[in-house]
Backbone as CSV, one residue per row, in Angstrom:
resi,resn,N_x,N_y,N_z,CA_x,CA_y,CA_z,C_x,C_y,C_z
1,MET,27.566,130.949,107.211,28.674,131.053,107.753,29.967,130.388,107.701
2,LEU,29.190,128.675,107.716,30.034,127.535,107.823,30.442,127.252,106.316
3,GLY,29.910,127.888,105.030,30.940,127.363,103.741,32.018,128.086,104.141
4,GLU,31.714,129.954,104.425,32.826,130.957,104.157,33.923,130.188,105.003
5,THR,33.745,129.731,106.620,34.476,129.624,107.332,35.679,127.924,106.818
6,ASN,34.474,127.173,105.668,35.200,126.374,105.863,36.455,127.100,104.113
7,ILE,35.608,127.958,103.672,37.060,128.291,102.224,38.088,129.069,103.119
8,THR,37.818,129.523,104.345,38.847,130.484,103.927,39.590,129.430,105.461
9,LYS,39.668,128.362,105.826,40.440,126.890,106.360,41.180,126.726,105.584
10,ALA,40.715,126.412,104.241,40.854,125.525,103.266,42.274,126.501,102.191
11,ALA,41.724,127.956,101.767,42.911,128.772,101.636,43.955,128.829,102.305
12,LYS,43.615,129.132,104.070,44.766,129.480,105.296,45.757,127.869,105.324
13,ILE,44.770,126.745,104.709,45.946,125.347,104.931,46.766,125.356,103.139
14,THR,45.924,126.143,102.286,46.845,125.923,101.340,47.855,126.804,101.484
15,LYS,47.972,128.279,101.870,48.758,129.078,101.976,49.641,128.835,103.544
16,LEU,49.016,127.597,104.085,49.992,127.776,105.254,51.837,127.015,105.161
17,PRO,52.136,125.888,104.531,53.391,125.485,103.504,54.233,126.888,103.500
18,SER,53.676,127.737,102.815,54.457,128.790,102.375,55.026,129.765,103.360
19,LYS,53.860,130.165,104.044,53.919,131.134,105.046,54.126,130.514,106.597
20,ALA,54.579,129.419,106.616,54.919,129.012,107.552,56.701,129.168,106.982
21,ALA,57.310,128.552,106.354,58.308,128.262,105.574,59.004,130.332,105.524
22,ASN,58.335,131.142,105.116,58.557,132.409,104.982,58.937,132.888,106.777
23,ASP,57.964,132.445,107.279,58.051,132.762,108.864,59.200,132.377,109.684
24,LEU,59.385,131.261,109.559,60.699,130.136,109.776,61.525,131.057,109.465
25,LEU,62.293,131.118,108.049,63.136,131.989,107.328,63.205,133.697,108.140
26,VAL,62.294,134.313,108.293,62.467,135.229,108.942,62.637,135.433,110.339
27,SER,62.080,134.235,110.947,62.667,134.478,112.110,63.898,134.244,112.716
28,PHE,64.298,133.184,112.172,66.119,132.786,111.830,66.952,134.128,111.197
29,LEU,66.456,134.477,110.351,66.935,135.693,110.305,67.325,136.742,111.185
30,LEU,65.888,137.213,111.730,66.209,137.678,113.283,66.715,137.547,114.551
31,PHE,66.415,136.275,114.795,67.283,135.788,115.745,67.404,134.327,115.880
């Protein structure tokens, strides 16, 4: 389980910048 959580955390960290940028763009467009 520790290995899986580390892998998921690493995947989330690598995907975080692009997803955060997309979320910010969407939030600015909506609000």
